[in-house]
C-alpha positions as CSV (number, residue, x, y, z in Angstrom):
1,M,111.0,126.1,152.9
2,L,112.5,124.3,149.9
3,T,112.6,121.1,151.9
4,L,108.9,121.4,152.8
5,V,107.9,121.9,149.2
6,S,110.1,119.0,148.1
7,T,108.7,116.7,150.8
8,T,105.1,117.7,149.9
9,L,105.6,117.2,146.2
10,S,107.3,113.8,146.9
11,A,104.4,112.7,149.1
12,L,101.8,113.7,146.4
13,L,103.7,111.8,143.7
14,I,104.1,108.7,145.8
15,G,100.6,108.8,147.1
16,P,97.2,108.9,145.4
17,V,98.2,111.5,142.8
18,G,101.1,109.5,141.7
19,H,99.0,106.3,141.5
20,G,96.5,108.1,139.4
21,L,99.2,109.4,137.1
22,S,100.7,106.0,136.6
23,A,97.3,104.3,136.0
24,G,96.6,106.8,133.3
25,A,100.0,106.1,131.7
26,Q,99.2,102.5,131.2
27,V,99.1,101.6,127.5
28,R,97.1,98.7,126.3
29,R,98.6,97.0,123.2
30,E,96.4,95.1,120.9
31,A,97.5,91.5,120.1
32,D,99.3,90.8,116.9
33,S,97.1,89.0,114.3
34,T,97.7,86.6,111.4
35,Y,96.9,86.8,107.8
36,V,96.9,84.1,105.1
37,V,98.2,85.4,101.9
38,G,95.8,85.0,98.9
39,Q,96.5,84.9,95.2
40,G,97.3,88.5,94.0
41,D,97.9,89.9,97.5
42,T,100.6,92.4,98.0
43,L,102.0,93.8,101.2
44,W,100.4,97.1,100.3
45,S,96.9,95.5,99.9
46,I,97.3,93.6,103.1
47,A,98.4,96.7,105.1
48,A,95.9,99.0,103.4
49,G,93.1,96.6,104.4
50,R,94.1,96.8,108.0
51,E,94.6,100.6,108.3
52,A,91.8,103.1,108.7
53,P,90.7,104.7,105.5
54,G,93.1,107.5,104.5
55,E,95.9,106.2,106.7
56,D,99.4,105.6,105.2
57,P,100.0,101.8,105.1
58,R,103.8,102.1,104.7
59,P,104.6,101.9,108.5
60,L,102.5,98.7,108.7
61,I,104.2,97.3,105.6
62,D,107.6,97.8,107.2
63,A,106.3,96.2,110.5
64,I,105.0,93.2,108.6
65,E,108.3,92.8,106.7
66,R,110.3,93.0,110.0
67,A,107.9,90.6,111.9
68,N,108.1,88.0,109.2
69,G,111.7,88.5,107.9
70,I,110.3,89.0,104.3
71,G,110.4,91.4,101.5
72,P,107.7,92.3,98.9
73,A,108.8,89.6,96.5
74,D,108.6,86.8,99.2
75,L,104.8,86.5,99.4
76,V,103.4,83.1,98.5
77,P,99.7,82.3,98.4
78,G,98.8,80.2,101.5
79,Q,101.6,81.7,103.6
80,T,100.6,82.9,107.0
81,L,102.0,86.3,108.1
82,V,102.1,87.9,111.5
83,V,100.5,91.3,111.3
84,P,101.8,93.4,114.2
85,A,99.1,95.4,116.1
86,S,99.0,99.1,115.6
87,S,100.8,101.0,118.3
């Protein structure tokens, strides 16, 4: 009996049910974008402008710093930054 249940469950997961589950599990990641730093820009202002209103920009600030190998004091007007896509 256990073998029958196991075989049936395996067949469902390998067959159409499994295919449907894996198709639903696909995550589409948006592409990273770029941003040209302007006079007076801060990482906070850049990240806050990309987030939805009310969202905390700190995770995006951290991601921008990591993607560009910079810190808050490293911004220079005219510099192009990679802004990672939201996950």
